[in-house]
Legacy VTK file of the C-alpha trace (Angstrom):
# vtk DataFile Version 3.0
C-alpha trace
ASCII
DATASET POLYDATA
POINTS 98 float
120.019 79.231 84.178
117.372 77.262 86.087
118.360 73.710 86.911
116.251 70.750 85.797
115.007 68.118 88.239
117.635 65.648 87.028
120.391 68.225 87.474
119.184 69.081 90.986
119.069 65.391 91.862
122.653 64.911 90.648
123.854 67.960 92.598
122.080 66.856 95.790
123.836 63.503 95.502
127.231 65.202 95.168
126.717 67.813 97.888
125.688 65.302 100.538
129.293 64.418 101.468
130.682 67.965 101.380
131.479 70.053 104.448
130.437 73.732 104.700
133.163 75.974 103.280
131.645 79.351 104.218
130.033 80.322 107.522
127.565 83.212 107.765
127.616 84.453 111.356
125.652 86.907 113.436
126.551 89.867 111.212
124.885 88.274 108.176
126.010 88.682 104.580
128.862 91.154 104.876
131.104 92.099 101.973
133.785 89.774 103.354
131.380 86.839 103.416
130.263 87.608 99.860
133.901 87.669 98.708
134.467 84.274 100.337
131.345 82.935 98.598
132.633 84.200 95.243
136.018 82.540 95.747
134.471 79.270 96.912
132.025 79.128 93.988
134.808 79.976 91.531
137.039 77.166 92.746
134.500 74.485 93.778
131.282 75.260 91.821
129.202 73.329 94.383
129.428 74.520 97.990
127.719 74.258 101.350
127.175 77.356 103.474
126.344 77.346 107.190
123.729 80.004 108.010
123.872 80.232 111.778
121.834 82.272 114.206
118.832 82.839 111.963
115.221 81.752 112.030
113.588 80.082 109.029
112.501 83.302 107.299
115.881 84.949 107.803
117.607 81.876 106.341
115.318 81.932 103.287
116.049 85.638 102.807
119.815 84.984 103.084
119.562 82.131 100.571
117.757 84.377 98.082
120.294 87.153 98.642
123.229 84.782 98.096
121.665 83.636 94.819
120.990 87.196 93.719
124.431 88.574 94.622
126.540 85.645 93.358
124.484 84.355 90.433
124.444 80.894 92.036
121.550 78.435 91.989
120.045 77.213 95.249
120.337 73.420 95.450
119.149 72.297 98.864
119.023 73.126 102.552
118.942 71.018 105.656
118.803 72.731 109.023
121.295 75.584 109.070
123.244 74.399 106.003
122.388 75.403 102.429
123.982 74.270 99.164
124.604 76.447 96.109
125.883 75.745 92.594
127.428 78.027 89.998
129.351 76.560 87.063
132.792 77.941 86.340
132.610 79.206 82.728
136.382 78.876 82.185
137.101 75.509 83.827
133.943 73.512 84.559
134.503 70.771 87.143
131.037 69.269 87.431
129.297 67.727 84.463
125.505 67.791 84.820
122.962 65.648 82.974
121.237 67.436 80.093
LINES 1 99
98 0 1 2 3 4 5 6 7 8 9 10 11 12 13 14 15 16 17 18 19 20 21 22 23 24 25 26 27 28 29 30 31 32 33 34 35 36 37 38 39 40 41 42 43 44 45 46 47 48 49 50 51 52 53 54 55 56 57 58 59 60 61 62 63 64 65 66 67 68 69 70 71 72 73 74 75 76 77 78 79 80 81 82 83 84 85 86 87 88 89 90 91 92 93 94 95 96 97
């Protein structure tokens, strides 16, 4: 489900004021971190994740892996913080433009 430019713009506006809810540390994307990501996406839909201790290429690889393993869409990244979106099919909280 690729996001349109208008949808990305709306999500970037919403994510700006959020705090990171999941931290990826020196051990990378462990099963525990992936479980936390799943829970956060299920309850919030739009989350920020702090990717610490990684260079630019490692961060990009982690972002792609998070998208692949969780089914989330990459929204934005600034520094060591990346934002992801995955709608909750049962109880959607965020209404996106068409």
